[in-house]
N, C-alpha and C positions, 0 to 999 in steps of 0.2 A: 504494500500500500504506500509506503513512504518513498519508494523508488519513483513513482509517478510525480510526486511532489518535488523531488530533487532533479528530475530529468531536465527541466528547462534551465536550471543553473548549469548543468554539465554541458548542455548544448551551447550556451554562451561561451563556455570555456573552450570547447572543442567542436568546431563546425563539422568535423568529419563524422561525429556521432549522428548528425542529421542524415548523412549518407547511409549509414549501416543500421540505424535503429529500426526502420521498418522491416528489414529482412530478418533481424534478430527476433523481432516480435513474431513474425511468421514462423520461424523455426521453433521458438519456445511453445507457441500455441499448438503447432502441429505435433510436437513431441508429446503433448498431453494425450493425443489420440492413441487409444489402446493398440490399434493395428497399424502403427507407424510404418512398419516395413512394407505395407501395401501401398502407401501413398508417397514414398520417398521421391519419385520422379516428379510428382505434382508439387511437392514442397520445393524442390530445386527450381522449378518454373516460377513458383510463387516468390521465391527469394530473389530471382533475377528481375521479375517485374517490380518488386518492392525496391530494389536497388536503383532501377531506372527512375522511378518516381522520387526516390531519395536524392538522386543526382540533381534533379530539377530543384528540389528544395535547397540543396547545398549551393547551387548556382545563385539562387535568390539570396541566400545568406551572405554570399560574397559580393552582392551588389548587382548581379545580372538579373534584374527584376523582370524584364520582358521576355524571358525565354519561353520556348514553346511548351516545355513540360510543366512549368509552373502555371502557365495560363490554362493548360488542360486540367491540371489538378484543381485549380480554383473553380472551374466550371462543374466539377463532379460533386456528387453528394458527399457531405462531410469535408469538402475542400476548404471551407472557411475556417474549420477547426484544426486544420493541419493534418488531417488523416484521410485525405482524398484518395490515397493509394489503396485503401482497404477494399473497396468494391472491385476495381480492376484486378487486384491480386486474387481475390476470391473467385472471380469469374474465370480467370486464366488457370487457376488451380483445378477448378471443376472441369474445364475443357481438357486440360492435360491428363487428368485422371480418367476421363472418358476415353480419350485416345489410347492411353496406356492399357486400359481394360480391354478395348477392342483388339489391340495388337496382341495382347497376351491370350485372349480367347482364340484368335486366329491361329496363333502359334500352337496352342493346345490341340486344336482341331487338325492341324497339319501333322502333328506328332501322332495323333490317334490314327489318322489315315495311313501313315507310313507303317505303323505297327500291324495294321490289318493286311497289308500287302505282303 
């Protein structure tokens, strides 16, 4: 609980935290999932998306206010609160998990068909 209160102080000290904190939050929350081994690829995709949005926030922190990523984040839900990266990250993680599941299912079917031959 106290970490969220102290986070703004640390961000003022180190702007690089702005870059990595969204991906760290994705990793921590995903690790709480009981079947983490099944969603690892989706978590990697989520972390990459979160880093991209964190990069836009970092550029804004350094004074590059009109960058494309920051403008996009500001137009998203929760963008005014500084957490506009959440919705795109969740959507991309769901898409990545669906694609991964389809690929694994296809691979399983191919293995079964090879065993029958």
